[in-house]
N, C-alpha and C positions, 0 to 999 in steps of 0.2 A: 658441193661441200660434203665431206665425209660425215657419216653418222656420228663418229667419235668426236670430231671437231664441233659439230652442231651441239652435242650434248654438253661439251665443255663450255661453250659460249652460253648456253642456256643456264648451266650451273653457275657461272660467274654472274650472269644477270640476276638470277634468283638470289644469289648471295648478297648482291648489292641492294636489292629490294628489301631483303630481310634485315640488313644492317640499318637501312634508312628507317624501316618500320620500328626497329628496336630503339633507335635514337628518339624517334617521335614518341614512342611509348614511355621512354624514360623522362622526356620533357613533360609529358602529360601527368606523370606521377610525381613530378618535382614539387616540393622537396619531400623526400621520404626518409631523411636521416639528418643529423646535426650539420650545421653550416659553420665554417670558420671564416672570421674576418682577420686577415693578416695585416698587421700594422708593421711596416718595415723600419720603424724607429723605436727607440727606448720608450718606456712608459712616461707619461706626463706631458708629452708634446701635444700640439694641436690635433694631429690625426688620431692619437690615442684617446684624447678627450672626447672627440666626436664618436669614435668607434664604441666607446663604453657608454656614451649617451643613448645611442640608437640600438644597442644589442638586445636589450630586454624587450622594448616595444616591437622590434623586428621579429624577434622570436614569437611573440604573441600573434603577430600578423600572419606568420608562416606556419605556425603550429609545430615548430621544431626548435631545439636549443640552438642559440647563436653564440659561438665562443670567440672571444677576442684573443688573438695570439700575437705577441710581439716577436718579430724576427729582425732585429737591427743589424746594421753592418753595411759598409761600402756606400754610405750616403743613401740608404734605402734600396740599393740595387740587389742586395742579398735576398730580401724578402720579395722584391718584385720578380726576381728570377725564379724563386720558388713557386710563386703563383703562375708565372708564364709557362712553367714546365709541369704544372699540375694537370690532372685530368680535366678536360673542358666540360664539366657537368653542372657547374653552378654551385658546387659545394665549398669552393675555396675562393674567397673574394679578397681583393687587394684594396685597402683603404689607405690612400697616401696623398701627399701633396702632388697633384697631377702636373703642376708647373715644374717642380723639381724633377720629376720623372722625364719631362720633356727636355730638360737640360742635359741629362746624363750622356746621350749619344755624342754631344759636342765636347764634353769634358773628358770622357774616358776614351783612351785609344782603342781599348778592347772591352766589349761587354759580352757576357755569356748569353744574352738574349737581345732581341730588338723590340723596344717598347711599342713601336708602331705595328710590327708584324706579328708579334707573339701575344699581344694583349688587345682587348677590345673594350671600348667605353661602355659604361652602364649609366651613370649620371654624375654630375657634380653635386655636392652636398652644401658646401659653405665656403665663403671667402673671408679671410681675416687679414687686414692690411698689416704691413710691417710697422712696428714702432721703432723709432730711433731713440734709444735710451742710453743714459750714461750713469756711472756711479755718482751718488750725491756729492762726493768730494770734488768732482770735476767742475772747474770754475768757468762754466758756460751755461747760459740759460736760453740760448737760441742756436739755430744752425750757423748763423753768421759768426757768432762768438766761438762756436766749436771749431769752425774752419780756421779762424784766426789763431786759436790755441794750438791746433794741430800743426801749424807752421812754425811754432816756437818750442813745442815740447813734444816728446815722444808719447804717442797715444796708442795703446794696444786695443785692437778691434777683435772681439770674440767671434769667431766663425763657427756657426752651428755644425758645419761639415764643409770641407773643401769642395767647392763646385755646387753647393746647395743654393737654393733661391735667395736666402738671406745673405750669403756670401757675395753672390753676384750683384745683389741690390747694393751692398756696400761698395763694391768695385765701381758700379755705375755712378753712385753718388759721389764717390771720391773723384772720379774722372770729370764729372759734370761740374762740380763745385770748386775744384782745385785744392781740396783738402788733402792731408797726408796722414796716413795711419799704417801701423804694422798689424798684419793679420796673425791671429793666434788660433789654429784649428782645434776643434773638439770633435768628439764622435757623435754628438747630438746636441739639440737645443737646450735640454735640461742642464747639462753640464756647463754649457756656455753661459746660460743665465746665472747659475749658481756662482760661477767664478766672477762674474761682473757684479753680482750682489755683494760678494766678498771683497771686491776691490782689487782682485788680481788682474783683471782686465778692466779697461775704463769705458769702453763703448760697445754697443751691440745693436744689430737689427734683427728682429725676430717677430714671428706672428703675434698679433695682439691677443689672441685667445690664450696663449700660454704666458704672456709677458705682463698683461695688465694687472694681474693680482699683485705683482711686485711693485708696480708703480703706485697702486692704491694703498699699499702698506708703507710707502715711503722708502723702500729699499732701493728703488731705481728712480731716476728723474727722466721724464720723457721730454724730448725736444721737438719732435715732429711725427707726423703720420704719413705713410707713403700711399695716400689715396687722393683722388682728384678733388674730393670734397671732405670737409671735416666730419669726424665721427660724433654723433650726438652724445654718446656716452662720455666723451672727453672733449666737448665742443670748444673748450677754451684753448686746446692745443692746435696750433696751425699746421697745415699740411707742409710737406717738404716743398711742393710746387709754389705755395704762397711765399716761401722764404727764399725765392730766387732761382730754384732749379725747375724751370718751366716744363710742365708735362710729366714730371716724375711720378711714377706709380709702380708699386710692386706689392707682393703679398703672397699668402699661401692659399692655394686652392684645393681644398679637400674633396676628393671624388673617389668613386669606386670603379675598378676595372677587373676584368676576368680573363681567363685564358682564351685566346683566339680559338674558335671552333665551338664555343659554348652555344647551344641551340638558341635561336632567336626568341623562341617562346619563353625560355628561362630568362633571358636578358630583359625582355619586355616585362615579365612578372616582377623581376628584381627592381627594375626601374620604377614601376608603379608603387610597389610597397615601400621602397626606400624614400621616394618623394613624399608619400603620405606620412611616413614617420617623422622625417626631418621637418616637414611643414606643420606638424602638430603644434598647437598653441603652447604646450609645456616646453618642448625642446626649443622651439623658435625663441621663446621668451628667455629661456636659460642661456642660450647661445648669445643672444643680443646683449644680455647683461654682462657677458664676458668679452664682448667686442667682435663677435662673428656675425656675418649676415648669411642667412639661408639663401643659397643660390642653386637651383636645380636645372637640369638639362635633359633633353631626349638623348638616347645613345648617339645618334648622328651628330648632334650639337656638341657633345662632349669630345667626339673624335675631331671635329673641326677646330675646337678650342685647343686641343692637344697639338695639332699640326701648326697652328699659328704661334703657340708658345715655343715650339721647337725651333721655328724660324727666328723668332724674336731674340731668344737667348743665345742662339748660335752666334749672332753678331757680337754680343757682349763678350762671349767666351773668346772669340777670335781676336777681338780688339785688345782684350786683357792678356792674351797668350796663355790661358790656363789649360793645362793638359795633365791628366793623371793616367798612370799605367794600371 
């Protein structure tokens, strides 16, 4: 081997060692500046509520400001793409409905990022089942009555976003029960809820965390819960499964993901601090009072969950023939 070639190889090797050393040093010093939590939906939804609940205690735990930033668009894919393409250093977090993110590859013919390859899981935070709600003027007090009504009258189903988890839950329920409704798409859950409250649409499925206040105020009427067991907070409301749609379960799963390549040490620290914060008595009690259950996972468990959700919803999307450009 020539001396020049040997020097080049040694230089390349040395550069690699220095780069690895630099990455390790950066992880050791993390965090040394403010952290952003990107919520890829408009303010007021389930993910936004949780992000704002944890931002201050997470800031105190990490010793750095934690800023919540809403980047809505394309059913959450705009904000997710932003985080996927961010520097993998742990300073830009994605807090979203992980189940909805798993749906995107099946619904969209083209995505600017791959949720499996460009993002990695940190932890799940909470689960909120979907509530099946209607405007109070709708002459139905059970799922059975709603199905019968849908076969006689036109019923508009407010879709929080085309291809979203609530949308596909509505499609799955329609197919399983024999109901018929027309889908009216919105750009987010807040707008869909507002129009259903106003009576412009008649039916909605949405996360309990963001929908329950409107039920408690009497502005919406709840007919069912998309969970395997009843929710203690509204224990008188039967599950959809109890009302004849065996095994039906859906909901929103809020979790945190970061850009692929984020150092393991940073991911593990984030996992530890996020779990401590979300499990605190104050936040757990607050979320429970709004209909959300604290659910946490190790990074590997969150990855496994994401993979299973991707397979599960791909079948629903294929059966319904839903595709977006």
